[in-house]
C-alpha positions as CSV (number, residue, x, y, z in Angstrom):
1,M,0.0,0.0,-0.2
2,M,1.1,3.6,-0.7
3,K,2.2,5.4,2.4
4,Q,0.5,8.3,3.6
5,I,2.0,11.7,3.3
6,E,0.7,14.7,5.4
7,M,1.6,18.4,5.7
8,D,1.8,20.0,8.9
9,P,-0.3,23.4,9.0
10,L,3.0,25.4,9.8
11,I,4.2,24.6,6.3
12,R,0.9,25.6,4.6
13,A,1.1,28.6,6.7
14,E,4.4,29.7,5.5
15,A,4.2,28.3,2.1
16,P,0.6,28.0,1.0
17,R,1.6,26.9,-2.6
18,Y,3.8,24.1,-1.3
19,A,3.4,21.1,-3.6
20,G,5.2,18.2,-4.5
21,V,5.0,14.7,-6.5
22,V,5.5,11.4,-4.7
23,L,6.7,8.5,-6.7
24,V,6.9,4.8,-5.6
25,C,8.2,1.9,-7.6
26,P,10.2,-1.2,-7.6
27,V,13.7,-0.7,-8.8
28,V,16.8,-2.6,-9.9
29,N,19.7,-0.4,-8.7
30,T,23.5,-0.7,-10.1
31,D,26.6,0.8,-9.4
32,S,26.8,3.0,-12.6
33,D,25.4,3.4,-16.0
34,Q,27.3,4.6,-18.7
35,G,24.3,5.7,-20.7
36,L,23.0,7.9,-17.8
37,W,26.4,9.5,-17.5
38,L,26.3,10.5,-21.0
39,E,23.0,12.3,-20.5
40,M,24.6,13.8,-17.3
41,D,27.5,14.9,-19.1
42,A,25.2,16.6,-21.8
43,E,23.0,18.2,-19.0
44,I,26.1,19.7,-17.2
45,N,27.5,21.1,-20.6
46,V,24.1,22.9,-21.5
47,F,24.2,24.2,-17.6
48,R,27.7,25.5,-17.9
49,R,26.9,27.3,-21.1
50,R,23.5,29.0,-19.7
51,F,24.4,30.0,-16.3
52,I,27.1,31.6,-14.0
53,V,27.5,31.0,-10.2
54,E,25.5,34.2,-9.4
55,D,22.6,33.0,-11.3
56,I,21.9,29.9,-9.4
57,N,20.0,31.4,-6.2
58,K,17.7,33.1,-8.8
59,L,16.8,29.8,-10.6
60,P,13.1,28.5,-10.5
61,G,12.9,25.8,-7.9
62,I,15.8,27.0,-6.0
63,Y,14.9,30.7,-5.5
64,E,11.5,29.6,-3.9
65,M,12.9,27.0,-1.4
66,R,15.5,29.6,-0.6
67,Q,12.7,32.0,0.3
68,L,10.8,29.5,2.5
69,Y,14.0,28.7,4.3
70,K,14.2,32.4,5.3
71,R,10.7,32.4,6.2
72,L,11.2,29.6,8.7
73,G,14.4,31.1,10.1
74,K,17.0,29.3,8.2
75,D,19.8,30.7,6.6
76,P,19.8,29.4,3.0
77,N,23.6,30.2,2.4
78,R,24.6,28.0,5.4
79,Y,22.0,25.3,4.7
80,R,21.6,25.0,1.1
81,P,18.7,23.2,-0.6
82,S,20.2,20.2,-2.4
83,A,19.4,21.4,-6.0
84,E,21.4,24.7,-5.3
85,A,24.5,22.7,-4.0
86,L,24.5,20.5,-7.0
87,C,24.4,23.4,-9.6
88,R,27.0,25.4,-7.4
89,R,29.2,22.5,-7.5
90,I,28.9,22.2,-11.4
91,L,29.5,25.8,-12.1
92,K,32.9,25.6,-10.1
93,D,33.8,22.8,-12.3
94,K,33.9,20.4,-9.7
95,D,33.0,16.9,-10.8
96,L,29.7,15.3,-9.3
97,Y,30.1,12.3,-7.0
98,R,29.0,9.0,-8.6
99,I,27.1,7.4,-6.0
100,N,24.9,4.7,-7.7
101,T,22.6,4.7,-10.5
102,L,19.5,5.5,-8.6
103,V,21.1,8.5,-6.7
104,D,22.6,9.8,-10.0
105,V,19.2,9.5,-11.7
106,I,17.8,11.8,-9.0
107,N,20.7,14.3,-9.2
108,L,20.1,14.6,-12.9
109,I,16.6,15.4,-12.5
110,S,17.2,17.9,-9.6
111,I,19.8,19.6,-11.8
112,H,17.6,19.8,-14.9
113,S,14.6,20.9,-12.8
114,G,15.7,23.1,-9.9
115,F,13.9,20.9,-7.5
116,S,15.3,19.5,-4.1
117,I,14.4,15.9,-4.5
118,G,14.2,13.5,-1.7
119,G,14.9,9.7,-2.5
120,F,14.3,6.8,0.0
121,D,14.5,3.2,0.4
122,Y,10.7,2.5,0.8
123,D,11.3,-0.4,3.0
124,Q,13.4,1.4,5.5
125,I,10.5,3.7,6.1
126,E,8.2,3.2,9.3
127,G,4.8,3.8,8.9
128,D,3.4,6.9,7.2
129,I,5.1,10.3,6.7
130,R,4.4,13.8,7.8
131,L,6.0,17.2,6.4
132,G,6.8,19.5,9.2
133,V,9.4,21.8,10.5
134,G,12.9,20.8,12.2
135,M,12.9,21.4,15.9
136,S,15.9,22.3,18.1
137,G,18.0,19.4,19.2
138,E,16.3,16.9,16.8
139,N,18.4,14.0,15.9
140,F,19.2,13.8,12.1
141,E,22.4,12.2,10.4
142,A,22.4,13.7,7.1
143,I,24.2,11.4,4.5
144,G,27.8,11.9,4.4
145,R,27.7,15.0,6.9
146,G,27.2,13.6,10.0
147,L,24.7,15.2,12.6
148,L,22.8,18.2,10.7
149,N,20.9,21.1,12.6
150,I,17.5,20.6,10.9
151,E,16.0,23.3,13.1
152,G,13.8,25.6,11.0
153,L,14.1,23.2,7.8
154,P,11.2,21.4,6.3
155,V,11.5,17.9,7.4
156,Y,9.9,14.7,6.6
157,R,9.3,12.3,9.2
158,D,8.3,8.8,9.6
159,A,7.4,7.0,12.8
160,W,11.1,6.9,14.0
161,G,12.0,10.4,13.1
162,G,13.4,12.7,10.4
163,I,14.1,10.9,7.1
164,G,14.8,13.9,4.7
165,T,15.1,17.6,4.1
166,P,15.2,19.7,1.1
167,T,18.9,20.1,2.1
168,S,19.7,16.5,2.6
169,D,18.3,13.0,3.4
170,E,19.1,10.7,6.3
171,E,21.4,8.0,6.6
172,R,18.6,5.5,8.0
173,T,16.5,5.5,5.0
174,K,19.2,6.4,2.5
175,I,19.1,4.6,-1.2
176,G,21.9,1.8,-1.6
177,L,22.3,-1.4,-4.0
178,H,20.2,-3.1,-1.7
179,T,17.2,-1.0,-2.5
180,K,14.4,-2.7,-4.1
181,K,11.6,0.0,-3.8
182,L,12.0,3.6,-4.2
183,L,10.0,6.4,-2.7
184,M,10.8,9.7,-4.3
185,I,9.5,13.2,-3.5
186,I,10.0,16.1,-6.0
187,N,9.7,19.2,-3.5
188,S,8.2,22.5,-4.8
189,A,8.0,25.6,-2.8
190,D,5.9,27.6,-5.1
191,G,3.1,25.5,-6.6
192,R,2.8,23.1,-9.4
193,E,4.3,24.9,-12.3
194,R,6.7,22.5,-14.0
195,L,6.1,19.7,-11.8
196,D,4.3,17.7,-14.9
197,E,7.4,18.1,-16.9
198,T,9.7,16.9,-14.1
199,L,7.3,14.1,-13.7
200,A,7.6,13.0,-17.0
201,L,11.3,13.1,-17.0
202,S,11.5,11.1,-13.8
203,K,9.2,8.6,-15.3
204,R,11.4,8.2,-18.4
205,L,14.8,8.0,-16.4
206,L,13.5,5.7,-13.6
207,S,12.2,3.4,-16.4
208,E,15.4,3.5,-18.4
209,Y,18.0,3.2,-15.9
210,V,16.7,1.2,-13.0
211,Q,13.9,-0.9,-14.7
212,A,11.0,1.0,-12.8
213,K,7.8,-0.4,-13.7
214,E,4.2,0.4,-12.3
215,I,5.3,3.8,-10.9
216,E,2.8,5.1,-8.6
217,V,2.2,8.7,-8.2
218,F,0.3,11.0,-6.3
219,H,0.5,14.8,-5.4
220,L,1.1,16.8,-2.2
């Protein structure tokens, strides 16, 4: 059964246009895929021709999430949305990390769209999910970053605690080669514009590179 995802009234109050697309599907993950990285390299080359570093915080998807962080009392220059961090890395001529095919797919979608995207191992999530705001002292072990201060960040929680924010996901529910079922959330802080386009891209890439079938979709 599809896990339920609810939104805390505080998020609605600060970002009444907050929207998202949730995808759930079985997957076959691999270490890497050459075809995917050809697509990634093409996307990176286009991005570098179109933008400079100073453009990034104004890009659709990134700009609106940064504004939400500010309204929630979080400094987006210190705690950057993940899409912004990826784009900044590209424009600083740094190579993107190659994690595994499923994570790399999600990163490509995020670079193309400007949306921060959560990717989770569905089977490691306990119960339903609620989107709220991080609290002081809340434990959250960010992937590759250690403990992250999520106070003031939008945060998805399951029955055991935080699983992801638009800045970073949590170690407990992270995607690995063992992942057989994906739960992916495309986050928009300013309505549904471009979400359908991003959903179509997501379906194609997931189907082509991680053998996703019977993709279930619903909207926040």
